[in-house]
C-alpha positions as CSV (number, residue, x, y, z in Angstrom):
1,X,170.1,79.9,133.9
2,X,167.1,78.9,131.9
3,X,163.7,79.4,133.7
4,X,161.0,77.1,132.6
5,X,157.4,78.5,132.7
6,X,154.7,75.9,133.1
7,X,151.1,76.6,132.3
8,X,148.7,76.0,135.2
9,X,146.7,72.8,134.6
10,X,143.5,74.6,135.2
11,X,144.3,77.6,132.8
12,X,142.6,76.1,129.7
13,X,139.4,75.2,131.5
14,X,139.3,78.7,133.1
15,X,139.7,80.3,129.7
16,X,136.9,78.2,128.3
17,X,134.7,79.1,131.3
18,X,135.3,82.8,130.7
19,X,134.5,82.4,127.0
20,X,131.2,80.6,127.9
21,X,130.4,83.4,130.4
22,X,131.0,86.0,127.7
23,X,128.8,84.2,125.2
24,X,126.0,83.8,127.8
25,X,126.2,87.5,128.8
26,X,126.0,88.6,125.1
27,X,122.9,86.3,124.6
28,X,121.2,87.7,127.7
29,X,121.9,91.3,126.4
30,X,120.5,90.4,123.0
31,X,116.9,91.5,122.6
32,X,116.4,89.0,119.8
33,X,117.5,86.1,121.9
34,X,115.2,87.1,124.8
35,X,112.3,87.5,122.4
36,X,112.9,84.1,120.9
37,X,112.9,82.6,124.4
38,X,109.7,84.4,125.3
39,X,108.1,83.1,122.1
40,X,109.1,79.6,122.9
41,X,107.8,79.8,126.5
42,X,104.4,81.1,125.4
43,X,104.1,78.4,122.7
44,X,104.9,75.7,125.2
45,X,102.5,77.1,127.8
46,X,99.7,77.6,125.3
47,X,100.1,74.1,123.9
48,X,99.2,72.8,127.4
49,X,96.4,75.2,128.0
50,X,94.6,74.8,124.7
51,X,94.6,71.7,122.3
52,X,93.5,74.1,119.6
53,X,96.6,76.2,119.8
54,X,99.1,74.0,117.8
55,X,96.6,73.0,115.1
56,X,97.5,73.8,111.5
57,X,94.5,76.1,111.2
58,X,95.6,78.2,114.1
59,X,99.2,78.3,112.9
60,X,98.0,79.6,109.5
61,X,96.0,82.3,111.2
62,X,98.9,83.3,113.4
63,X,101.2,83.6,110.4
64,X,98.7,85.6,108.3
65,X,98.0,87.8,111.3
66,X,101.7,88.7,111.9
67,X,102.4,89.0,108.2
68,X,100.6,92.3,107.7
69,X,102.2,94.0,110.8
70,X,105.5,92.3,110.1
71,X,105.9,93.6,106.5
72,X,105.4,97.2,107.6
73,X,107.6,96.7,110.7
74,X,110.5,96.0,108.4
75,X,110.2,99.5,106.9
76,X,109.2,101.2,110.2
77,X,112.5,99.9,111.7
78,X,114.5,102.0,109.3
79,X,112.4,105.1,110.1
80,X,112.8,104.7,113.8
81,X,116.5,104.0,113.5
82,X,116.9,107.4,111.9
83,X,115.1,109.0,114.8
84,X,111.8,109.4,112.8
85,X,108.3,108.2,113.1
86,X,105.4,107.4,110.7
87,X,101.9,107.4,111.9
88,X,100.3,107.4,108.4
89,X,101.1,103.7,107.5
90,X,97.5,102.6,108.3
91,X,96.0,105.3,106.1
92,X,98.6,104.5,103.4
93,X,97.7,100.8,103.2
94,X,94.0,101.6,103.0
95,X,94.7,104.3,100.3
96,X,96.7,101.7,98.2
97,X,93.9,99.2,98.5
98,X,91.3,101.7,97.3
99,X,93.5,102.9,94.4
100,X,94.0,99.3,93.3
101,X,90.2,98.6,93.6
102,X,89.2,101.7,91.6
103,X,91.7,100.9,88.9
104,X,90.5,97.3,88.6
105,X,86.9,98.3,88.5
106,X,87.8,100.8,85.7
107,X,89.2,98.0,83.6
108,X,92.9,98.5,84.2
109,X,94.9,95.2,84.2
110,X,95.9,93.7,87.5
111,X,99.6,94.3,87.1
112,X,99.2,98.0,86.3
113,X,96.6,98.4,89.0
114,X,99.0,97.1,91.6
115,X,101.8,99.3,90.3
116,X,99.4,102.4,90.5
117,X,98.6,101.4,94.1
118,X,102.3,101.1,95.1
119,X,103.1,104.4,93.4
120,X,100.3,106.1,95.3
121,X,101.6,104.7,98.6
122,X,105.2,105.7,97.6
123,X,103.9,109.3,96.9
124,X,102.7,109.5,100.6
125,X,106.1,108.4,101.8
126,X,107.8,110.9,99.4
127,X,105.8,113.8,100.8
128,X,106.5,112.7,104.4
129,X,110.2,112.5,103.6
130,X,110.1,115.9,101.9
131,X,108.4,117.7,104.8
132,X,110.5,115.9,107.5
133,X,114.0,115.7,106.0
134,X,114.0,118.7,103.6
135,X,111.8,121.2,105.4
136,X,112.8,119.9,108.9
137,X,109.2,119.6,110.2
138,X,108.4,117.5,113.2
139,X,107.9,113.8,112.2
140,X,105.1,113.2,114.7
141,X,103.0,116.2,113.6
142,X,103.8,115.7,109.9
143,X,102.8,112.0,109.7
144,X,99.8,112.7,112.0
145,X,98.6,115.3,109.5
146,X,99.3,113.0,106.5
147,X,97.4,110.2,108.2
148,X,94.3,112.4,108.4
149,X,94.7,113.9,104.9
150,X,95.2,110.5,103.2
151,X,92.3,108.9,105.1
152,X,90.0,111.8,104.1
153,X,91.3,111.6,100.5
154,X,90.5,108.0,100.1
155,X,87.0,108.6,101.6
156,X,86.5,111.3,99.0
157,X,87.6,109.3,96.0
158,X,85.6,106.2,97.1
159,X,82.6,108.2,98.2
160,X,82.9,106.5,101.6
161,X,82.1,103.1,100.2
162,X,84.1,99.9,99.9
163,X,85.2,98.8,96.4
164,X,83.7,95.4,96.0
165,X,83.6,92.6,93.3
166,X,87.3,92.7,92.5
167,X,88.5,90.2,89.8
168,X,89.5,86.7,90.8
169,X,92.9,87.1,89.2
170,X,93.7,90.0,91.6
171,X,92.3,88.1,94.6
172,X,94.8,85.4,94.0
173,X,97.5,87.8,95.2
174,X,96.2,87.4,98.8
175,X,94.3,84.1,98.7
176,X,96.6,81.9,96.6
177,X,98.4,79.2,98.5
178,X,101.7,77.3,98.2
179,X,102.5,74.3,100.4
180,X,99.4,75.0,102.4
181,X,100.2,78.7,103.3
182,X,98.9,81.8,101.6
183,X,101.1,83.9,99.4
184,X,101.4,86.9,101.8
185,X,103.4,84.7,104.2
186,X,106.0,84.2,101.5
187,X,106.0,87.9,100.7
188,X,106.7,88.6,104.3
189,X,109.6,86.1,104.5
190,X,111.2,87.5,101.4
191,X,110.8,91.1,102.5
192,X,112.1,90.3,106.0
193,X,115.2,88.5,104.7
194,X,116.0,91.3,102.2
195,X,115.4,94.0,104.9
196,X,117.7,92.3,107.4
197,X,120.4,91.9,104.8
198,X,120.1,95.6,103.7
199,X,120.4,97.0,107.2
200,X,123.3,94.7,108.0
201,X,125.4,94.9,104.8
202,X,124.4,97.8,102.5
203,X,126.2,101.1,103.2
204,X,123.3,103.6,102.7
205,X,121.1,101.6,105.0
206,X,123.8,101.3,107.6
207,X,124.1,105.1,107.6
208,X,120.6,105.2,109.2
209,X,122.2,104.2,112.5
210,X,124.6,107.1,112.3
211,X,121.9,109.6,111.4
212,X,119.7,108.4,114.3
213,X,122.5,108.4,116.9
214,X,123.6,111.9,116.2
215,X,122.2,113.8,113.2
216,X,124.5,116.8,113.5
217,X,127.6,114.6,113.7
218,X,126.4,112.6,110.7
219,X,126.0,115.8,108.7
220,X,129.5,117.0,109.7
221,X,130.9,113.7,108.6
222,X,129.5,114.2,105.1
223,X,126.5,111.9,105.3
224,X,123.6,112.9,103.2
225,X,121.0,112.9,106.0
226,X,118.2,114.1,103.8
227,X,118.7,111.2,101.3
228,X,118.9,108.6,104.1
229,X,115.6,109.8,105.7
230,X,113.9,110.2,102.3
231,X,114.7,106.6,101.5
232,X,113.3,105.2,104.7
233,X,110.0,107.1,104.5
234,X,109.5,106.0,100.9
235,X,110.3,102.3,101.8
236,X,107.9,102.1,104.7
237,X,105.1,103.7,102.6
238,X,105.6,101.2,99.8
239,X,105.6,98.3,102.2
240,X,102.3,99.7,103.6
241,X,101.1,99.8,100.0
242,X,102.0,96.1,99.5
243,X,100.0,95.2,102.7
244,X,97.1,97.3,101.4
245,X,97.0,95.4,98.1
246,X,97.3,92.0,99.9
247,X,94.5,92.8,102.3
248,X,92.2,94.0,99.5
249,X,93.0,90.8,97.6
250,X,92.4,88.6,100.7
251,X,89.0,90.3,101.6
252,X,88.0,90.6,97.9
253,X,87.2,94.3,98.5
254,X,89.1,97.5,99.2
255,X,87.8,98.7,102.6
256,X,88.0,102.5,103.4
257,X,88.2,101.8,107.2
258,X,90.9,99.2,107.3
259,X,94.2,99.9,109.0
260,X,93.0,102.4,111.5
261,X,95.0,100.8,114.4
262,X,97.8,99.4,112.2
263,X,100.3,102.1,113.1
264,X,99.8,101.2,116.8
265,X,100.5,97.5,116.2
266,X,103.5,98.3,114.0
267,X,105.1,100.7,116.5
268,X,104.5,98.2,119.3
269,X,106.2,95.4,117.3
270,X,109.2,97.6,116.5
271,X,109.7,98.9,120.1
272,X,109.3,95.4,121.5
273,X,111.9,94.2,119.0
274,X,114.5,96.8,120.3
275,X,113.8,99.9,118.2
276,X,114.0,103.2,120.1
277,X,112.0,106.4,119.6
278,X,115.3,108.2,120.3
279,X,116.9,106.7,117.2
280,X,120.1,104.8,116.5
281,X,118.7,101.4,117.6
282,X,116.7,98.6,116.1
283,X,117.0,95.5,113.9
284,X,114.7,94.0,111.3
285,X,115.0,90.6,113.0
286,X,113.9,92.2,116.3
287,X,110.9,93.9,114.7
288,X,109.9,90.5,113.1
289,X,110.2,88.8,116.5
290,X,108.3,91.6,118.1
291,X,105.4,91.2,115.6
292,X,105.4,87.5,116.2
293,X,105.2,88.0,120.0
294,X,102.5,90.6,119.7
295,X,100.4,88.3,117.4
296,X,101.0,85.3,119.6
297,X,99.8,87.2,122.7
298,X,96.7,88.4,120.9
299,X,96.0,84.9,119.6
300,X,96.3,83.6,123.2
301,X,93.8,86.3,124.3
302,X,91.4,85.2,121.5
303,X,91.6,81.6,122.6
304,X,91.0,82.6,126.2
305,X,87.8,84.4,125.0
306,X,88.9,88.0,125.5
307,X,87.0,90.4,123.2
308,X,88.6,92.1,120.3
309,X,88.2,95.6,121.9
310,X,90.1,94.5,125.0
311,X,92.8,93.2,122.7
312,X,93.3,96.8,121.4
313,X,93.6,97.9,125.0
314,X,96.2,95.2,125.6
315,X,98.2,96.3,122.5
316,X,98.2,99.9,123.7
317,X,99.4,98.8,127.1
318,X,102.2,96.7,125.6
319,X,103.3,99.7,123.5
320,X,103.3,101.9,126.7
321,X,105.3,99.3,128.6
322,X,107.8,99.1,125.8
323,X,108.2,102.9,125.7
324,X,108.7,103.0,129.5
325,X,111.3,100.1,129.2
326,X,113.1,102.1,126.4
327,X,113.2,105.2,128.6
328,X,114.4,103.3,131.6
329,X,117.2,101.7,129.5
330,X,118.3,105.1,128.2
331,X,118.5,106.5,131.8
């Protein structure tokens, strides 16, 4: 006797509903999606509060503001993913700017001055990577020490004075425009796209997640942990150097005091974007959205008339809140 099995008429719709529920659940668990929603909500609210908010001038300022933090955040994501930390990025960007300024004032061509600046920044990352990955020193203490040493070194070589009267050809690096936006905005977009691709598709960068999740297990599996950490510390330092060169070009001088709170903003952007101080987590897209959210909130405070010093307090509170959220999530 042949038994005919009929599909319940509601079965296809139930399957579709379950699939929709899974998609919704995955979106709600995605840090990037939640950040994008938060950005959209703040933009809508601020557009009603202030007619100045959505003006082209303010949008340009927003993009430039998030560009500097965003570029370094791309590299800092890799460092945090491996379970590391770099507090020296602010000093490194100032160091690169001063090296470029001194070279230019000495008559060195623009291209070679920029290369020297990036090599100087990369040297800081190399030393950080050497002490942390090879000699197994604590990342917090090591980069704190390098932050102080590099800041002192740039004060010595500049005699504590800003390097001014930089050539116009160099200043174009930070001041030149294309389609109404300054060049650093495009540098940021290119670096963010490349960084996101590398950490999603390229093998050695994917290994950073294994190193950060369990360094001992990664070593036992044959992963060259030292090489992976080295690479990430050098990259974040070079990206800080790029920011230092851009800022010197934008301001037409190499300041010795610039970047003193940059490491705080970069860490806040990365942690907001989903990176963890425990390692093994974080995405470039999340860091970029975190930088955008942070800059958007600071911009909103400026429009509201909140002083710049209170904005630093606010940034610190955001970082503390993000760390507490990360700790709670781990528990």
